[in-house]
Biopython code that builds the backbone (N, CA, C, O; Angstrom):
import numpy as np
from Bio.PDB.StructureBuilder import StructureBuilder

atoms = [
    (1, "MET", "N", (77.938, 5.490, -42.331)),
    (1, "MET", "CA", (76.463, 5.550, -41.501)),
    (1, "MET", "C", (76.420, 4.489, -40.951)),
    (1, "MET", "O", (77.268, 3.617, -41.143)),
    (2, "VAL", "N", (75.196, 4.332, -39.984)),
    (2, "VAL", "CA", (74.562, 3.158, -39.236)),
    (2, "VAL", "C", (73.567, 4.048, -38.905)),
    (2, "VAL", "O", (73.342, 5.173, -38.457)),
    (3, "THR", "N", (72.627, 2.130, -39.710)),
    (3, "THR", "CA", (71.904, 2.265, -39.610)),
    (3, "THR", "C", (70.497, 1.084, -39.000)),
    (3, "THR", "O", (71.210, 0.582, -38.132)),
    (4, "LYS", "N", (69.595, 0.584, -38.884)),
    (4, "LYS", "CA", (68.464, 0.084, -37.601)),
    (4, "LYS", "C", (66.972, 0.170, -38.191)),
    (4, "LYS", "O", (66.214, 1.020, -38.657)),
    (5, "GLN", "N", (66.993, -1.299, -37.883)),
    (5, "GLN", "CA", (65.680, -1.169, -38.558)),
    (5, "GLN", "C", (64.807, -1.575, -37.405)),
    (5, "GLN", "O", (64.917, -2.751, -37.056)),
    (6, "LEU", "N", (63.815, -0.685, -36.637)),
    (6, "LEU", "CA", (63.272, -1.098, -35.404)),
    (6, "LEU", "C", (61.845, -2.273, -35.918)),
    (6, "LEU", "O", (61.718, -3.226, -36.687)),
    (7, "VAL", "N", (60.724, -1.279, -34.688)),
    (7, "VAL", "CA", (59.598, -1.478, -34.864)),
    (7, "VAL", "C", (58.700, -0.858, -33.804)),
    (7, "VAL", "O", (58.820, -1.365, -32.689)),
    (8, "ILE", "N", (57.698, 0.277, -33.942)),
    (8, "ILE", "CA", (57.605, 0.519, -32.532)),
    (8, "ILE", "C", (56.109, 0.269, -32.218)),
    (8, "ILE", "O", (54.996, 0.493, -32.695)),
    (9, "GLN", "N", (56.785, -0.406, -30.995)),
    (9, "GLN", "CA", (55.834, -0.896, -29.701)),
    (9, "GLN", "C", (55.180, -0.422, -28.588)),
    (9, "GLN", "O", (54.714, -1.020, -27.618)),
    (10, "ASN", "N", (55.205, 0.391, -28.790)),
    (10, "ASN", "CA", (54.094, 1.526, -27.085)),
    (10, "ASN", "C", (53.482, 1.454, -28.165)),
    (10, "ASN", "O", (53.689, 1.513, -29.377)),
    (11, "GLU", "N", (51.782, 1.151, -26.639)),
    (11, "GLU", "CA", (50.485, 0.991, -27.478)),
    (11, "GLU", "C", (49.804, 2.321, -28.152)),
    (11, "GLU", "O", (49.195, 2.143, -29.207)),
    (12, "GLN", "N", (49.890, 4.003, -27.456)),
    (12, "GLN", "CA", (50.361, 4.886, -28.636)),
    (12, "GLN", "C", (51.227, 5.260, -29.796)),
    (12, "GLN", "O", (50.876, 6.204, -30.504)),
    (13, "GLY", "N", (52.048, 4.769, -29.989)),
    (13, "GLY", "CA", (52.650, 5.166, -30.673)),
    (13, "GLY", "C", (53.304, 6.283, -31.215)),
    (13, "GLY", "O", (52.878, 7.132, -30.432)),
    (14, "PHE", "N", (53.990, 6.861, -31.946)),
    (14, "PHE", "CA", (54.912, 8.056, -31.329)),
    (14, "PHE", "C", (53.536, 10.024, -31.615)),
    (14, "PHE", "O", (53.277, 10.830, -32.508)),
    (15, "HIS", "N", (53.020, 9.659, -29.594)),
    (15, "HIS", "CA", (52.493, 10.807, -29.803)),
    (15, "HIS", "C", (53.652, 11.309, -28.853)),
    (15, "HIS", "O", (54.776, 10.840, -28.677)),
    (16, "VAL", "N", (52.709, 12.976, -28.008)),
    (16, "VAL", "CA", (53.249, 14.203, -28.064)),
    (16, "VAL", "C", (54.581, 13.562, -27.417)),
    (16, "VAL", "O", (55.678, 13.686, -27.961)),
    (17, "ARG", "N", (54.393, 12.889, -26.248)),
    (17, "ARG", "CA", (54.856, 12.361, -24.788)),
    (17, "ARG", "C", (56.520, 11.541, -26.047)),
    (17, "ARG", "O", (57.389, 12.412, -26.088)),
    (18, "PRO", "N", (56.955, 10.285, -26.871)),
    (18, "PRO", "CA", (58.014, 9.882, -26.663)),
    (18, "PRO", "C", (58.526, 10.705, -27.872)),
    (18, "PRO", "O", (59.746, 10.730, -28.033)),
    (19, "ALA", "N", (57.545, 11.547, -28.953)),
    (19, "ALA", "CA", (58.205, 12.241, -29.659)),
    (19, "ALA", "C", (59.159, 13.163, -28.968)),
    (19, "ALA", "O", (60.347, 12.881, -29.130)),
    (20, "GLN", "N", (58.825, 14.423, -28.078)),
    (20, "GLN", "CA", (59.819, 14.854, -27.335)),
    (20, "GLN", "C", (60.422, 13.795, -26.787)),
    (20, "GLN", "O", (61.474, 13.641, -27.407)),
    (21, "LEU", "N", (60.322, 13.035, -26.007)),
    (21, "LEU", "CA", (62.181, 12.388, -25.711)),
    (21, "LEU", "C", (62.693, 11.854, -26.680)),
    (21, "LEU", "O", (63.820, 12.322, -26.848)),
    (22, "PHE", "N", (62.429, 11.076, -27.441)),
    (22, "PHE", "CA", (63.366, 11.031, -28.900)),
    (22, "PHE", "C", (63.795, 11.886, -29.017)),
    (22, "PHE", "O", (65.009, 12.006, -28.853)),
    (23, "THR", "N", (62.928, 13.005, -29.393)),
    (23, "THR", "CA", (63.962, 15.105, -30.427)),
    (23, "THR", "C", (64.915, 14.852, -29.057)),
    (23, "THR", "O", (66.132, 14.685, -29.130)),
    (24, "ASP", "N", (64.253, 14.853, -27.962)),
    (24, "ASP", "CA", (65.224, 15.412, -27.194)),
    (24, "ASP", "C", (67.054, 15.175, -27.513)),
    (24, "ASP", "O", (67.927, 16.007, -27.758)),
    (25, "LYS", "N", (67.120, 13.461, -27.357)),
    (25, "LYS", "CA", (68.114, 12.179, -27.081)),
    (25, "LYS", "C", (69.029, 12.760, -28.031)),
    (25, "LYS", "O", (70.252, 12.871, -28.101)),
    (26, "ALA", "N", (67.734, 13.200, -28.961)),
    (26, "ALA", "CA", (68.495, 12.605, -30.300)),
    (26, "ALA", "C", (69.517, 14.424, -30.201)),
    (26, "ALA", "O", (70.713, 14.457, -30.494)),
    (27, "SER", "N", (68.864, 15.515, -29.825)),
    (27, "SER", "CA", (69.727, 16.103, -30.054)),
    (27, "SER", "C", (70.737, 16.253, -29.732)),
    (27, "SER", "O", (71.495, 17.048, -30.286)),
    (28, "GLU", "N", (71.134, 15.341, -28.475)),
    (28, "GLU", "CA", (72.815, 14.676, -27.433)),
    (28, "GLU", "C", (73.538, 15.497, -28.405)),
    (28, "GLU", "O", (74.192, 16.505, -28.142)),
    (29, "PHE", "N", (73.282, 14.756, -30.013)),
    (29, "PHE", "CA", (74.655, 13.972, -30.592)),
    (29, "PHE", "C", (74.481, 15.179, -31.328)),
    (29, "PHE", "O", (73.642, 16.074, -31.430)),
    (30, "LYS", "N", (76.392, 14.639, -32.148)),
    (30, "LYS", "CA", (75.999, 15.563, -33.079)),
    (30, "LYS", "C", (76.292, 15.248, -34.472)),
    (30, "LYS", "O", (76.362, 16.090, -35.367)),
    (31, "SER", "N", (76.500, 13.701, -34.642)),
    (31, "SER", "CA", (75.541, 13.223, -36.054)),
    (31, "SER", "C", (74.126, 14.024, -36.360)),
    (31, "SER", "O", (73.482, 14.916, -35.808)),
    (32, "THR", "N", (73.967, 12.973, -37.889)),
    (32, "THR", "CA", (72.762, 13.407, -38.531)),
    (32, "THR", "C", (72.367, 12.558, -38.056)),
    (32, "THR", "O", (72.997, 11.559, -37.710)),
    (33, "ILE", "N", (70.448, 12.913, -37.851)),
    (33, "ILE", "CA", (69.693, 11.282, -37.066)),
    (33, "ILE", "C", (68.602, 11.450, -38.051)),
    (33, "ILE", "O", (67.825, 12.400, -38.151)),
    (34, "LYS", "N", (68.663, 10.493, -38.683)),
    (34, "LYS", "CA", (66.559, 10.528, -39.957)),
    (34, "LYS", "C", (66.331, 9.880, -39.178)),
    (34, "LYS", "O", (67.047, 9.407, -38.296)),
    (35, "VAL", "N", (64.783, 9.711, -39.504)),
    (35, "VAL", "CA", (63.708, 8.189, -39.128)),
    (35, "VAL", "C", (62.838, 8.140, -40.797)),
    (35, "VAL", "O", (62.519, 9.108, -41.488)),
    (36, "ARG", "N", (62.695, 7.133, -40.993)),
    (36, "ARG", "CA", (62.296, 6.664, -42.376)),
    (36, "ARG", "C", (61.268, 5.764, -42.149)),
    (36, "ARG", "O", (61.505, 4.582, -41.900)),
    (37, "SER", "N", (60.258, 6.173, -42.206)),
    (37, "SER", "CA", (59.239, 5.084, -42.255)),
    (37, "SER", "C", (59.223, 4.192, -43.114)),
    (37, "SER", "O", (60.165, 4.196, -43.907)),
    (38, "GLU", "N", (57.946, 2.912, -43.287)),
    (38, "GLU", "CA", (58.666, 1.985, -43.885)),
    (38, "GLU", "C", (57.616, 1.921, -45.558)),
    (38, "GLU", "O", (57.415, 0.978, -46.323)),
    (39, "SER", "N", (56.974, 3.897, -45.615)),
    (39, "SER", "CA", (56.870, 4.286, -46.564)),
    (39, "SER", "C", (57.442, 5.169, -46.722)),
    (39, "SER", "O", (56.846, 6.238, -46.854)),
    (40, "GLY", "N", (59.085, 5.099, -46.786)),
    (40, "GLY", "CA", (59.988, 5.986, -47.849)),
    (40, "GLY", "C", (59.934, 7.780, -47.527)),
    (40, "GLY", "O", (60.589, 8.764, -47.869)),
    (41, "GLU", "N", (59.174, 7.594, -46.980)),
    (41, "GLU", "CA", (59.105, 9.127, -45.497)),
    (41, "GLU", "C", (59.891, 9.248, -45.016)),
    (41, "GLU", "O", (60.215, 8.285, -44.320)),
    (42, "GLU", "N", (60.903, 10.606, -44.986)),
    (42, "GLU", "CA", (61.835, 10.805, -43.622)),
    (42, "GLU", "C", (61.354, 11.381, -43.086)),
    (42, "GLU", "O", (60.177, 11.644, -43.330)),
    (43, "ALA", "N", (62.166, 12.004, -41.830)),
    (43, "ALA", "CA", (61.757, 12.734, -40.883)),
    (43, "ALA", "C", (62.602, 13.029, -40.130)),
    (43, "ALA", "O", (62.728, 12.080, -39.355)),
    (44, "ASP", "N", (63.658, 14.241, -39.751)),
    (44, "ASP", "CA", (65.023, 14.877, -38.636)),
    (44, "ASP", "C", (64.863, 13.594, -37.413)),
    (44, "ASP", "O", (63.714, 13.152, -37.447)),
    (45, "ALA", "N", (65.201, 13.325, -37.002)),
    (45, "ALA", "CA", (65.372, 12.716, -35.797)),
    (45, "ALA", "C", (65.222, 14.299, -35.104)),
    (45, "ALA", "O", (64.799, 14.027, -33.980)),
    (46, "THR", "N", (65.326, 15.585, -35.166)),
    (46, "THR", "CA", (65.703, 16.294, -33.647)),
    (46, "THR", "C", (64.540, 17.233, -33.708)),
    (46, "THR", "O", (64.388, 18.227, -32.998)),
    (47, "SER", "N", (63.622, 16.732, -34.781)),
    (47, "SER", "CA", (62.289, 17.445, -34.683)),
    (47, "SER", "C", (61.103, 17.241, -34.714)),
    (47, "SER", "O", (60.593, 16.756, -35.724)),
    (48, "MET", "N", (60.285, 17.597, -33.488)),
    (48, "MET", "CA", (59.349, 17.123, -33.283)),
    (48, "MET", "C", (58.372, 17.147, -34.410)),
    (48, "MET", "O", (57.476, 16.307, -34.332)),
    (49, "LEU", "N", (58.367, 17.790, -35.245)),
    (49, "LEU", "CA", (56.814, 18.078, -36.007)),
    (49, "LEU", "C", (57.138, 17.251, -37.092)),
    (49, "LEU", "O", (56.242, 16.835, -37.827)),
    (50, "GLU", "N", (58.600, 16.896, -37.322)),
    (50, "GLU", "CA", (58.628, 16.264, -38.380)),
    (50, "GLU", "C", (57.855, 14.845, -37.857)),
    (50, "GLU", "O", (56.750, 14.346, -38.067)),
    (51, "LEU", "N", (58.932, 14.511, -37.139)),
    (51, "LEU", "CA", (57.873, 13.074, -36.437)),
    (51, "LEU", "C", (57.103, 12.698, -36.590)),
    (51, "LEU", "O", (56.786, 11.649, -37.151)),
    (52, "MET", "N", (56.010, 14.252, -35.639)),
    (52, "MET", "CA", (54.279, 13.493, -35.402)),
    (52, "MET", "C", (54.256, 13.538, -37.208)),
    (52, "MET", "O", (53.596, 12.622, -37.701)),
    (53, "THR", "N", (54.591, 14.036, -37.717)),
    (53, "THR", "CA", (53.937, 13.771, -39.701)),
    (53, "THR", "C", (54.141, 12.464, -39.851)),
    (53, "THR", "O", (53.431, 12.002, -40.744)),
    (54, "LEU", "N", (54.767, 11.760, -39.377)),
    (54, "LEU", "CA", (55.103, 10.594, -40.058)),
    (54, "LEU", "C", (54.118, 9.905, -39.619)),
    (54, "LEU", "O", (53.507, 9.238, -40.455)),
    (55, "GLY", "N", (53.767, 9.868, -38.491)),
    (55, "GLY", "CA", (52.122, 9.202, -38.160)),
    (55, "GLY", "C", (52.860, 8.064, -37.690)),
    (55, "GLY", "O", (52.681, 6.954, -38.194)),
    (56, "LEU", "N", (53.640, 8.254, -36.803)),
    (56, "LEU", "CA", (54.427, 6.411, -36.107)),
    (56, "LEU", "C", (53.533, 5.754, -35.749)),
    (56, "LEU", "O", (53.484, 6.321, -34.657)),
    (57, "VAL", "N", (52.395, 4.714, -35.653)),
    (57, "VAL", "CA", (51.859, 3.835, -34.667)),
    (57, "VAL", "C", (52.292, 2.379, -34.113)),
    (57, "VAL", "O", (52.687, 1.559, -34.942)),
    (58, "LYS", "N", (52.264, 2.202, -33.435)),
    (58, "LYS", "CA", (52.341, 0.583, -32.546)),
    (58, "LYS", "C", (52.114, -0.316, -34.007)),
    (58, "LYS", "O", (51.044, -0.199, -34.604)),
    (59, "GLY", "N", (53.314, -1.315, -34.590)),
    (59, "GLY", "CA", (53.029, -1.899, -35.584)),
    (59, "GLY", "C", (54.531, -1.002, -36.497)),
    (59, "GLY", "O", (55.336, -1.699, -37.115)),
    (60, "THR", "N", (54.648, 0.106, -36.455)),
    (60, "THR", "CA", (54.778, 0.269, -38.055)),
    (60, "THR", "C", (56.671, 0.143, -37.691)),
    (60, "THR", "O", (57.285, 0.810, -36.859)),
    (61, "SER", "N", (57.281, -1.014, -38.702)),
    (61, "SER", "CA", (58.647, -0.973, -38.949)),
    (61, "SER", "C", (59.236, 1.149, -38.966)),
    (61, "SER", "O", (58.469, 1.960, -38.448)),
    (62, "ILE", "N", (60.208, 1.498, -39.431)),
    (62, "ILE", "CA", (61.117, 2.400, -39.599)),
    (62, "ILE", "C", (62.502, 1.516, -39.747)),
    (62, "ILE", "O", (62.682, 0.299, -39.813)),
    (63, "THR", "N", (63.869, 3.217, -39.785)),
    (63, "THR", "CA", (64.843, 2.861, -40.197)),
    (63, "THR", "C", (65.032, 4.116, -39.008)),
    (63, "THR", "O", (64.397, 5.157, -38.843)),
    (64, "LEU", "N", (65.658, 3.797, -38.612)),
    (64, "LEU", "CA", (67.322, 5.235, -37.939)),
    (64, "LEU", "C", (68.271, 5.209, -38.834)),
    (64, "LEU", "O", (68.916, 4.161, -38.811)),
    (65, "GLU", "N", (68.628, 6.058, -39.697)),
    (65, "GLU", "CA", (70.088, 6.135, -39.865)),
    (65, "GLU", "C", (71.098, 7.756, -39.087)),
    (65, "GLU", "O", (71.019, 8.982, -39.174)),
    (66, "ALA", "N", (71.462, 7.326, -38.786)),
    (66, "ALA", "CA", (72.942, 8.026, -37.956)),
    (66, "ALA", "C", (73.947, 7.973, -38.924)),
    (66, "ALA", "O", (74.183, 6.934, -39.540)),
    (67, "GLU", "N", (74.937, 9.668, -39.218)),
    (67, "GLU", "CA", (76.219, 9.836, -39.621)),
    (67, "GLU", "C", (76.439, 10.753, -39.265)),
    (67, "GLU", "O", (75.766, 11.784, -39.275)),
    (68, "GLY", "N", (77.664, 10.500, -38.792)),
    (68, "GLY", "CA", (78.839, 11.646, -37.937)),
    (68, "GLY", "C", (79.641, 10.034, -36.722)),
    (68, "GLY", "O", (79.503, 8.821, -36.874)),
    (69, "PRO", "N", (80.524, 10.931, -35.486)),
    (69, "PRO", "CA", (81.168, 10.999, -35.475)),
    (69, "PRO", "C", (80.961, 10.247, -34.205)),
    (69, "PRO", "O", (81.930, 9.664, -33.719)),
    (70, "ASP", "N", (79.584, 10.189, -33.508)),
    (70, "ASP", "CA", (78.791, 9.756, -32.644)),
    (70, "ASP", "C", (77.559, 8.133, -33.217)),
    (70, "ASP", "O", (76.930, 7.328, -32.530)),
    (71, "GLN", "N", (77.654, 8.237, -34.202)),
    (71, "GLN", "CA", (76.804, 7.472, -34.850)),
    (71, "GLN", "C", (76.266, 6.069, -33.876)),
    (71, "GLN", "O", (75.147, 5.952, -33.377)),
    (72, "GLN", "N", (77.494, 5.004, -33.773)),
    (72, "GLN", "CA", (76.775, 4.286, -33.413)),
    (72, "GLN", "C", (77.116, 4.665, -31.886)),
    (72, "GLN", "O", (78.185, 4.246, -31.443)),
    (73, "GLU", "N", (76.150, 5.546, -30.920)),
    (73, "GLU", "CA", (75.752, 6.349, -29.661)),
    (73, "GLU", "C", (74.577, 6.274, -30.196)),
    (73, "GLU", "O", (73.591, 5.742, -29.687)),
    (74, "ALA", "N", (74.640, 6.769, -31.167)),
    (74, "ALA", "CA", (73.486, 7.417, -31.897)),
    (74, "ALA", "C", (72.125, 6.981, -32.380)),
    (74, "ALA", "O", (71.199, 7.717, -32.721)),
    (75, "ILE", "N", (72.161, 5.442, -32.351)),
    (75, "ILE", "CA", (71.942, 4.496, -33.211)),
    (75, "ILE", "C", (71.575, 3.753, -31.832)),
    (75, "ILE", "O", (70.447, 3.300, -31.640)),
    (76, "GLU", "N", (72.503, 3.672, -30.987)),
    (76, "GLU", "CA", (72.135, 2.985, -29.742)),
    (76, "GLU", "C", (71.082, 3.094, -28.737)),
    (76, "GLU", "O", (70.202, 2.318, -28.362)),
    (77, "ALA", "N", (71.539, 4.673, -28.298)),
    (77, "ALA", "CA", (70.226, 5.346, -27.325)),
    (77, "ALA", "C", (68.863, 5.223, -28.189)),
    (77, "ALA", "O", (68.049, 4.310, -28.054)),
    (78, "LEU", "N", (68.790, 5.959, -28.810)),
    (78, "LEU", "CA", (67.723, 5.671, -29.747)),
    (78, "LEU", "C", (66.628, 4.317, -29.641)),
    (78, "LEU", "O", (65.540, 4.079, -29.117)),
    (79, "ALA", "N", (67.704, 3.563, -30.535)),
    (79, "ALA", "CA", (66.987, 1.918, -29.731)),
    (79, "ALA", "C", (66.493, 2.125, -28.506)),
    (79, "ALA", "O", (65.359, 2.530, -28.253)),
    (80, "GLY", "N", (67.291, 1.866, -27.784)),
    (80, "GLY", "CA", (66.329, 1.566, -26.634)),
    (80, "GLY", "C", (66.006, 2.485, -26.487)),
    (80, "GLY", "O", (66.914, 2.924, -25.781)),
    (81, "LEU", "N", (65.137, 3.480, -26.639)),
    (81, "LEU", "CA", (64.269, 4.073, -26.271)),
    (81, "LEU", "C", (63.497, 3.420, -26.862)),
    (81, "LEU", "O", (62.734, 2.919, -26.036)),
    (82, "ILE", "N", (63.239, 3.117, -27.879)),
    (82, "ILE", "CA", (62.222, 2.280, -28.353)),
    (82, "ILE", "C", (61.643, 1.203, -27.877)),
    (82, "ILE", "O", (60.503, 1.277, -27.418)),
    (83, "GLU", "N", (62.342, 0.014, -27.909)),
    (83, "GLU", "CA", (62.523, -0.830, -27.697)),
    (83, "GLU", "C", (62.141, -1.124, -26.146)),
    (83, "GLU", "O", (61.459, -2.088, -25.800)),
    (84, "SER", "N", (62.926, 0.292, -24.860)),
    (84, "SER", "CA", (61.800, 0.560, -23.808)),
    (84, "SER", "C", (61.005, 1.001, -24.015)),
    (84, "SER", "O", (61.225, 2.094, -23.493)),
    (85, "LYS", "N", (59.070, 1.134, -24.877)),
    (85, "LYS", "CA", (58.574, 1.534, -25.015)),
    (85, "LYS", "C", (57.947, 2.930, -24.451)),
    (85, "LYS", "O", (56.901, 3.266, -23.897)),
    (86, "PHE", "N", (59.426, 3.710, -24.989)),
    (86, "PHE", "CA", (59.156, 5.245, -24.220)),
    (86, "PHE", "C", (58.882, 4.893, -22.910)),
    (86, "PHE", "O", (57.746, 5.368, -22.918)),
    (87, "GLY", "N", (58.999, 4.440, -21.774)),
    (87, "GLY", "CA", (58.588, 4.013, -20.768)),
    (87, "GLY", "C", (57.392, 3.608, -20.236)),
    (87, "GLY", "O", (57.082, 3.341, -19.075)),
    (88, "GLU", "N", (56.568, 3.601, -21.577)),
    (88, "GLU", "CA", (55.498, 3.000, -20.751)),
    (88, "GLU", "C", (55.151, 1.488, -20.412)),
    (88, "GLU", "O", (55.931, 0.561, -20.197)),
    (89, "ASP", "N", (53.581, 1.499, -20.426)),
    (89, "ASP", "CA", (53.194, -0.382, -20.482)),
    (89, "ASP", "C", (52.323, -1.220, -21.517)),
    (89, "ASP", "O", (52.196, -2.436, -21.375)),
]
sb = StructureBuilder()
sb.init_structure("model")
sb.init_model(0)
sb.init_chain("A")
sb.init_seg("    ")
for serial, (resi, resn, name, xyz) in enumerate(atoms, 1):
    if name == "N":
        sb.init_residue(resn, " ", resi, " ")
    sb.init_atom(name, np.array(xyz, "f"), 0.0, 1.0, " ", f" {name:<3s}", serial, name[0])
structure = sb.get_structure()
């Protein structure tokens, strides 16, 4: 299993567009990928509904967890999306 801690950086947090980009990217991998909020709530990274219910706003710390054959690549790709603020300024 690979984990990485990140902070949501885009101004609007995980609203519909970033959540869709995130789930689309997560679906490209064979690994099981989870997002865990600082309160301990967990969401399947391929489920937009589960991600939206976490209420991730700017400044929220999360932990990405991936387990499977492409776990490192999955974490790097998803972390890159978050670190790029999903292309928002």
